C-alpha positions in Angstrom: 0.0 0.0 0.0 1.4 3.4 -1.0 0.7 6.3 1.3 1.2 9.9 0.5 4.0 11.3 2.5 3.2 14.9 1.6 0.8 16.6 -0.8 -0.8 15.2 -3.9 2.0 16.2 -6.3 4.8 14.8 -4.1 6.3 11.4 -4.3 4.2 8.7 -2.5 6.2 6.5 -0.1 5.0 3.6 2.1 5.1 3.9 5.9 8.3 1.7 6.1 10.0 3.8 3.4 9.2 7.0 5.3 10.3 5.4 8.6 13.6 4.2 7.2 14.2 7.7 5.7 13.4 9.4 9.0 15.7 6.9 10.9 18.6 7.7 8.6 17.9 11.4 9.0 18.1 11.0 12.8 21.1 8.8 12.9 23.1 10.7 10.2 24.5 7.4 8.6 23.8 3.7 8.9 24.6 0.5 7.1 21.7 -1.3 5.5 22.0 -4.0 8.2 21.8 -1.4 11.0 18.8 0.2 9.4 17.0 -3.1 9.0 17.7 -3.9 12.6 16.5 -0.5 13.8 13.3 -0.8 11.8 12.8 -4.4 12.9 12.6 -5.8 9.3 14.5 -8.5 7.6 17.5 -7.4 5.5 16.0 -8.4 2.1 12.9 -6.3 2.9 15.2 -3.3 3.8 17.1 -3.9 0.6 13.9 -3.2 -1.4 13.1 -0.2 0.7 16.6 1.3 0.2 16.4 0.6 -3.6 13.2 2.7 -3.8 14.7 5.5 -1.7 17.9 5.5 -3.8 15.9 5.5 -7.0 14.0 8.6 -5.8 17.3 10.3 -4.8 16.4 10.4 -1.2 19.4 8.4 0.1 22.9 7.8 -1.2 25.4 5.0 -0.6 29.1 5.6 0.2 31.9 3.1 1.0 32.2 2.1 4.6 35.2 3.8 6.1 36.7 0.6 7.7 34.8 -2.4 6.2 35.1 -2.7 2.4 32.2 -5.2 2.3 29.8 -2.7 3.7 28.2 0.6 2.5 27.0 3.5 4.5 23.6 5.1 3.8 23.0 8.8 4.2 20.0 11.1 3.5 20.3 13.5 0.6 19.3 17.1 0.8 16.1 16.1 -1.1 15.4 13.3 1.4 16.0 15.6 4.4 13.6 18.2 3.0 11.0 15.5 2.5 11.4 14.2 6.1 11.0 17.8 7.3 7.8 18.3 5.3 6.3 15.1 6.5 7.1 16.0 10.1 5.6 19.4 9.8 2.4 18.0 8.2 2.1 15.4 11.0 2.7 17.9 13.7 0.1 20.2 12.2 -2.4 17.3 12.1 -1.7 16.4 15.7 -1.9 20.0 16.9 -5.3 20.3 15.3 -6.5 17.0 16.9 -5.2 18.1 20.3 -7.2 21.4 20.1 -10.4 19.4 19.6 -9.9 17.6 23.0 -11.2 18.9 26.3 -8.8 20.3 28.9 -9.3 17.1 30.9 -8.5 14.9 28.0 -5.3 16.8 27.3 -4.3 16.5 30.9 -4.8 12.7 30.7 -2.6 12.6 27.6 0.1 14.6 29.3 0.1 12.2 32.2 0.2 9.2 29.8 3.0 10.6 27.6 5.9 9.3 29.8 4.4 5.8 29.8 3.9 5.8 26.1 7.5 7.0 25.6 8.7 4.2 27.8 6.7 1.6 25.7 8.1 3.0 22.5 11.7 2.6 23.7 11.2 -1.1 24.6 
């Protein structure tokens, strides 16, 4: 399933493709294996994700500095711009939804946030 990462005219990426791109953006550089492990997918699946991201000029490969068998992936300027647009769009959506809640509901969410953060880190 393809999902629009931005607006209608922008390149559509799947959730895993967007997640992999965002992870690379956060970590600066990763090997394909590190990225697969981080995203909890099998390496062959990540290979397909990376191929799409490379084809769309969102990531680039470079030789690993110490291991000639490996490559290092980094986000291109175009990829970084896309990640930032997606983040801004999601933040705007969330801000709008939060405004629709009652003050009591927002207080409950604030209290639950540390628990949700703990769960997301496990």
